[in-house]
C-alpha positions in Angstrom: 0.0 0.0 0.0 1.2 3.6 -0.7 2.6 5.3 2.3 2.0 9.1 2.2 4.9 9.7 4.6 7.4 8.5 2.0 8.5 10.0 -1.3 6.6 9.0 -4.4 8.3 8.1 -7.7 6.4 7.9 -10.9 7.6 6.1 -14.0 5.5 7.4 -16.9 5.7 6.6 -20.6 3.6 7.0 -23.8 3.3 5.0 -27.0 1.2 5.9 -30.0 -1.8 4.2 -28.5 -1.8 4.7 -24.8 0.0 6.0 -21.7 1.3 3.7 -18.9 2.6 4.6 -15.5 3.8 2.9 -12.3 3.7 4.5 -8.8 6.7 3.4 -6.8 8.1 3.9 -3.3 11.3 2.8 -1.6 11.0 -0.3 0.6 12.8 -1.2 3.7 15.4 -3.0 1.5 16.3 0.2 -0.2 14.8 -0.8 -3.5 12.0 0.8 -5.4 8.8 -1.3 -5.4 5.6 -0.7 -7.4 2.5 0.1 -5.4 0.1 1.1 -8.2 -0.2 0.6 -12.0 -2.2 2.5 -14.5 -2.8 2.7 -18.3 -5.0 4.9 -20.4 -5.9 4.3 -24.1 -5.7 7.2 -26.4 -8.7 8.3 -28.4 -8.2 8.3 -32.2 -7.7 12.1 -31.9 -5.0 11.8 -29.3 -3.2 9.1 -31.3 -2.4 11.9 -33.7 -0.8 14.2 -31.1 2.9 14.9 -31.4 5.1 12.7 -29.3 5.8 15.5 -26.8 2.0 16.0 -26.3 1.5 12.3 -25.7 4.4 12.2 -23.2 3.0 15.2 -21.4 -0.3 13.4 -21.2 1.4 10.3 -19.7 2.5 12.6 -16.8 -0.7 14.5 -16.4 -2.9 11.4 -16.6 -0.9 9.8 -13.9 -1.0 12.9 -11.6 -4.8 13.0 -12.0 -5.3 9.3 -11.2 -3.1 9.5 -8.1 -3.8 13.0 -7.1 -5.0 12.0 -3.7 -1.5 10.6 -2.9 0.6 13.2 -4.7 -1.0 16.6 -4.2 0.2 18.5 -1.2 2.5 15.7 0.0 5.4 16.1 2.4 8.0 15.3 -0.4 8.6 16.3 -4.0 7.1 13.9 -6.6 9.9 12.5 -8.7 8.8 11.7 -12.3 11.0 9.4 -14.4 10.4 10.3 -18.0 12.2 10.4 -21.3 13.2 14.1 -21.5 14.1 13.7 -25.2 10.4 13.7 -26.0 9.6 16.6 -23.7 12.3 19.0 -24.9 9.7 21.0 -26.9 8.3 22.2 -23.6 11.7 23.2 -22.3 11.8 26.3 -24.5 9.3 29.1 -24.8 6.4 28.1 -26.9 3.0 29.5 -27.9 0.8 27.0 -26.1 -2.6 26.0 -27.4 -5.5 26.1 -24.9 -5.2 22.4 -24.1 -1.5 22.7 -23.4 -2.1 25.8 -21.3 -4.6 24.0 -19.1 -2.2 21.1 -18.6 0.6 23.6 -17.8 -1.7 25.3 -15.1 -2.5 21.9 -13.7 1.2 20.9 -13.3 1.9 24.0 -11.2 -0.1 22.5 -8.3 2.5 19.8 -7.8 6.1 19.9 -6.4 7.6 17.9 -9.3 11.2 16.7 -10.0 11.7 15.4 -13.6 14.4 12.8 -13.9 15.6 11.7 -17.3 15.4 7.9 -18.0 15.7 6.5 -21.5 12.4 4.9 -22.7 14.1 1.6 -23.1 14.9 1.6 -19.3 11.3 2.0 -18.2 10.2 -1.5 -18.9 7.1 -1.5 -16.8 5.5 1.7 -17.9 6.5 1.0 -21.5 4.7 -2.4 -21.4 1.6 -0.7 -19.9 1.5 1.8 -22.7 1.7 -1.0 -25.3 -0.8 -3.6 -24.0 -2.1 -5.6 -27.0 -5.7 -4.7 -26.3 -4.9 -1.0 -26.5 -3.0 -1.1 -29.8 -5.3 -0.2 -32.6 -3.3 -0.8 -35.7 -6.4 -0.9 -37.8 -7.0 2.7 -36.9 -3.6 3.8 -37.9 -3.0 6.5 -40.5 -0.9 4.5 -42.9 -1.7 4.8 -46.6 -4.3 7.5 -46.2 -5.0 9.6 -49.3 -6.0 13.1 -47.9 -6.9 14.5 -51.3 -8.4 11.7 -53.5 -8.8 12.1 -57.2 -12.5 12.8 -57.0 -11.7 16.2 -55.4 -9.7 17.4 -58.4 -11.5 18.8 -61.5 -9.9 18.2 -64.9 -10.2 21.4 -66.9 -10.2 21.4 -70.7 -8.3 24.1 -72.6 -10.8 26.9 -73.5 -9.5 27.2 -77.0 -9.8 23.5 -77.7 -13.3 23.5 -76.2 -14.4 26.2 -78.6 -13.0 24.3 -81.6 -14.8 21.1 -80.5 -18.1 22.9 -80.1 -17.7 24.5 -83.6 -16.8 21.2 -85.2 -19.2 18.8 -83.5 -22.5 19.9 -85.1 -21.2 18.8 -88.5 -20.3 15.4 -87.2 -22.8 12.7 -88.2 -21.6 10.3 -85.5 -22.2 13.0 -82.9 -25.7 13.7 -84.1 -26.6 10.0 -84.0 -25.3 9.6 -80.5 -27.1 12.6 -79.1 -30.3 11.3 -80.7 -29.8 7.9 -79.1 -29.2 9.6 -75.7 -32.4 11.7 -76.1 -34.5 8.9 -77.3 -32.7 6.2 -75.2 -32.3 4.1 -78.3 -29.5 2.0 -79.6 -26.0 3.5 -79.4 -24.2 4.1 -82.7 -21.5 1.6 -81.9 -21.3 -1.6 -79.9 -21.3 -0.1 -76.4 -23.7 0.7 -73.5 -25.7 3.9 -73.8 -24.7 4.6 -70.2 -21.1 5.0 -71.4 -22.2 8.1 -73.3 -23.2 11.6 -71.9 -23.3 15.2 -73.1 -22.2 18.1 -71.0 -21.6 21.7 -71.9 -22.1 21.0 -75.6 -19.4 18.3 -75.5 -19.9 14.5 -76.0 -18.2 12.2 -73.4 -17.5 8.5 -73.6 -16.7 6.9 -70.3 -15.8 10.3 -68.8 -13.5 11.1 -71.7 -14.3 13.8 -74.3 -15.1 12.6 -77.7 -12.8 14.2 -80.3 -13.5 14.1 -84.0 -11.1 12.5 -86.4 -9.9 16.0 -87.5 -6.2 16.9 -88.0 -6.8 20.4 -86.7 -7.8 19.1 -83.3 
């Protein structure tokens, strides 16, 4: 059981999917022993946070969970963390509102941050990577942010004018338009659904029909 008369040591770590932490105290044998464990899964939004934001959440989540032990204690709270991922906050930054709230929350505690490489924090690292918290299916790999359907292909205005002027004299065009209007048999062996007219132009399978004309 935690002893509020002894100093508390927190080992906190974050992966892409969750935070993990261990609350430790020194035993009579002089060794650090765990007395509490905790892990928090990130929402899909928080999985997209920068690593320094996720590492900061690992600390604040832990402080909130064990606040009743750590707030106003007789000793400073030692936090073992990978400083490499928190260096962003060691220089002046324009904090967003979420970061500002966390910064204000941290001022309530008497904290001592101690650098420990992530590879050395075996317990908290394991808690942040529990298989049931890893959502690889919800990862952002191979995401097309701007799919082709968002892009509009524009035809050269001069070419469009030339096509519009030439098409009325084309017999094939006239036959196709009549078929589209009357929903009759297409002029060639194809589905009528493959043809459409738009802005005085004829399209076949979303491609502009161009006359067999050397000038075009």
